[in-house]
C-alpha positions, -999 to +999 in steps of 0.1 A: +492-244+646+459-243+626+430-265+639+418-295+619+380-296+621+365-331+620+330-348+615+330-383+628+304-408+613+300-444+626+268-462+635+282-476+668+282-451+697+310-469+716+332-468+685+325-430+681+334-423+717+366-442+714+376-424+681+366-391+695+390-396+725+418-407+701+414-377+678+409-351+705+441-362+722+458-343+694+460-306+704+451-293+669+421-317+663+385-307+670+356-331+665+328-307+655+299-333+653+291-370+652+266-389+630+252-424+633+239-428+597+246-415+562+218-390+563+229-375+596+265-375+582+254-354+552+236-330+574+266-326+596+289-320+567+265-294+552+262-277+586+298-276+597+319-278+565+347-297+583+382-301+569+380-339+573+351-364+575+360-398+591+334-421+576+325-457+584+321-476+551+290-496+564+264-473+578+226-473+575+209-446+554+189-439+523+222-444+503+254-462+511+285-446+526+303-453+493+277-438+472+276-407+495+312-398+490+308-378+459+279-359+475+302-348+504+326-332+478+296-314+462+281-301+494+314-292+510+343-289+485+368-283+512+360-315+531+382-345+525+370-380+534+388-407+553+372-441+552+375-461+585+363-497+580+366-534+588+366-542+551+401-553+542+393-562+505+415-539+484+387-536+459+367-517+485+396-494+489+401-488+452+363-480+448+364-456+478+395-437+464+378-436+430+346-422+445+367-393+460+380-405+494+416-396+502+421-421+530+413-457+538+421-470+573+412-504+587+395-502+621+420-527+636+447-502+629+428-470+639+448-464+670+481-462+651+470-450+617+439-428+619+457-397+632+481-398+604+454-404+578+435-374+591+466-352+590+474-365+554+438-357+543+439-322+558+471-315+539+456-329+506+475-361+506+462-397+503+467-423+530+461-460+525+466-487+552+501-501+542+489-537+543+464-529+515+489-510+493+507-540+478+474-560+474+457-530+456+486-527+432+481-564+421+443-560+414+434-564+378+418-534+362+381-532+363+361-529+331+366-494+314+341-470+330+321-443+314+338-415+294+358-390+314+335-362+305+307-378+326+309-363+361+308-385+392+273-374+398+263-382+362+278-416+367+258-422+398+225-410+382+233-433+352+238-462+376+205-456+395+186-452+361+200-486+350+189-501+383+153-491+375+149-461+398+126-432+387+137-396+387+119-389+420+135-420+437+170-409+424+163-374+438+154-388+472+185-411+473+210-384+462+193-355+481+187-336+449+157-320+434+138-338+407+147-311+383+184-314+390+181-352+383+163-345+351+191-322+341+218-348+349+198-374+329+197-352+299+234-346+301+241-383+303+219-390+274+236-363+253+271-373+262+265-411+256+243-406+225+217-429+240+182-418+247+162-449+258+164-465+293+172-498+276+202-483+259+213-467+292+210-501+309+231-518+283+258-492+286+259-495+323+261-533+321+289-531+295+309-507+317+305-526+350+283-499+367+258-523+382+283-542+405+267-543+440+284-522+467 
């Protein structure tokens, strides 16, 4: 039986303690590290390269949990993210899955569903709290997003540009170098055929990229 290595991220210590007990009751689960904010979570992922990240959707940090999901995949391609949250709005679930998460579990169901979700993630399968499944299926489609040839990171850079952030501010939020942000920005401009900030803002508005998290 191969061990499933886990990083646990939640900003409440009591919650983390309970989740650790729940997960480590499984003989093949090992919680390698805990984090109380998004920045600490990213450091833990980079340091441990876990199989599964259990991530609270609402944590403090220089970026949101949702916005950090693509960065987890970039820093540790073998790590799969399971969201654990009190947010039972199916739109949050859809956005988390589109950002790269492969599991979405409500905290109220953690004692019965989290273990299954972690196992599913470790095996490369998606797990969604059943009560959200039918509601998610009935959601109307959101406005068409950017072209498929924009990477998730380029979409995020575009969103932050449109929100008025400078390249150094974007670099700080996404834990990238300024040069890397400049490269992403150039690629976005080339792919979209738009060079001015005003054009990028209009594009982001037209494609629903400025919706608050």
